[in-house]
N, C-alpha and C positions, 0 to 999 in steps of 0.2 A: 637533585642535588642529594637526597636522602640516599638514593641508591649507591651513589659514589662516596657516601660517607663525608660529605664536604661539611666543615663546621660553620659555614655562612649560612644563616638562617633567612637573609633577605635575599628572594629570588633574583632581583635585579643588581644586586652589589657590584657583580663584575661590568655591567653594562654602565653604571653610574662611575666606576673606577676608570673605563675605558674613556667616558665622556670627559671626565675631569682631567686626566693624563692628557688627553687631545688638546684640550683648552690651554692646560698648564704649558704645554709646550708649543702653542701658537698653531696648532692646526686649523685650517679653515672649517668654520663651523658647518658650512654647506656640505664638505666632504666628509665630515664626520656625521651629519645627520644622514646623509646619502648612504654610508657604510652601515648606519643602524637600522635602516629601511624605513625611514619617516622623513616628514619634511622639516625644513629649518625651525618652523613655528612649533611644531609638536617638539621639536628637539628642546628648543629653548623654554616652553612650557614645562617639559618632564623633567629634564635633567640639569637645567639651570637654577631653576627656582629654588632648590632647597640644598643649600651646601651642607645643612645639618647631615642628611642624607649621606654624603660623600663621607663626612667624618665617622658617623656610624659603620659604614661599609671598610673605610680603611682599619678601624678599631677590629672588626671581626677579621679582617685579612692579616693583620698583624697577630692577634691571638692565636690563629691557624699555625703561625710559623714559629711558635714555642715547643718545638719537639726538642727531644733530648739530642745533643751532639754526636756526630760518629765517634765511635770508640777512640781512633787515633787524634781525633780533635780533641776529645775531651781529656785524655793524656796530657796534649801538648799544653792545654788551657791550665791543667791542674798545675803543671811544671812552672808554667809561666807565673802562676800565682805563688811558686813556692813551696809546693806540695811535693813530699817525696815519695812517689808512685810506686817505690819498691816495698814501701812499708807493709806488712801483712794486713793491718786493718783496712788501708788503702786497696790494696789488691782484692780484700773480701768485699767491701763495697761495691767496687767495679765489677765483681763476678755477679754479684746480686743484681745490680740495675741492668748490666749488657746480657745477663743469662749466660754467662761461660762457663764452660765444662772444667 
C-alpha cells in the first residue's frame, strides 16, 4: 500500500469493501467467502462482525477520491456556476492550479 502511495491506511479496507458490496447486492455468502479464501464461519466472524470497520473503509476511500477535477471539467463546472472563465484573474488562478504555461 505504501509503495503504491495508496491513501488507505487499513490494510484490509478493500477486502471489507468487497465483502460489504457483495452482501449489499445479495451475493451468496458461501461464494463470497470462497472467493476470499476462507470458510463462511471465518468470513462471518471477520467481515460481518463490525460494520464500523466498513464505515471507516468507505470514508478512507471517499477521501482518496477528492482529487482536483480534470482541467476541462473544471472549466465546465465553473461556467455552470456562472463564473466567467475568460476573466484574466480566473485564467491566472487556473494557470497556477493546473501549472499551465
